C-alpha positions in Angstrom: 11.1 -16.7 11.0 11.6 -14.8 7.7 13.6 -11.5 8.2 11.3 -8.5 7.9 13.3 -7.0 5.0 12.8 -10.2 3.0 9.0 -10.0 3.7 9.0 -6.4 2.5 10.8 -7.3 -0.7 8.3 -10.1 -1.4 5.4 -7.9 -0.6 6.7 -5.1 -2.9 7.1 -7.6 -5.7 3.5 -8.8 -5.5 2.2 -5.3 -4.9 3.7 -4.1 -8.2 3.3 -7.3 -10.2 -0.3 -8.3 -9.4 -2.3 -5.2 -8.4 -4.1 -3.7 -11.3 -2.8 -0.3 -12.5 -6.1 1.3 -11.6 -5.5 0.3 -7.9 -1.9 1.5 -7.9 -2.9 4.9 -9.3 -5.7 5.3 -6.7 -3.2 4.3 -3.9 -0.7 6.8 -5.2 -3.2 9.6 -5.7 -4.6 9.1 -2.2 -1.4 8.5 -0.2 1.0 10.9 -1.9 -0.9 14.1 -0.9 -1.0 12.9 2.7 2.7 12.4 2.7 3.4 15.8 1.1 1.4 17.6 3.8 4.0 16.9 6.5 7.4 18.6 6.8 9.2 15.7 8.5 9.0 12.0 7.6 8.6 11.2 11.3 5.3 13.2 11.3 3.7 10.7 8.9 1.2 8.3 10.6 2.4 5.2 8.8 -0.2 3.0 10.5 -3.0 5.3 9.1 -1.5 5.2 5.6 -1.4 1.4 5.7 -5.0 1.3 6.9 -6.1 3.6 4.1 -4.1 1.5 1.5 -5.6 -1.8 2.7 -9.1 -0.3 2.6 -8.5 0.7 -1.1 -7.0 -2.7 -2.0 -9.7 -4.7 -0.3 -12.4 -2.5 -2.0 -11.0 -3.2 -5.5 -10.2 -6.9 -4.9 -13.5 -7.7 -3.1 -14.7 -11.1 -4.1 -11.5 -12.0 -6.0 -9.5 -15.0 -4.9 -5.8 -15.5 -5.5 -5.7 -19.2 -4.5 
């Protein structure tokens, strides 16, 4: 099994290399305000942030294939 930190590094590489800038900007402009609204990092609902991000990514990449 691949260590989780290795998976995160691979995902980060693909995230920044292959997502269009338009998608990255939308992700940042959507997620950043949600993160800034909390006082402690522990108050951030990370599962909800991931869900929001995946919805945005899937919307922009709908119908596209990377295979």
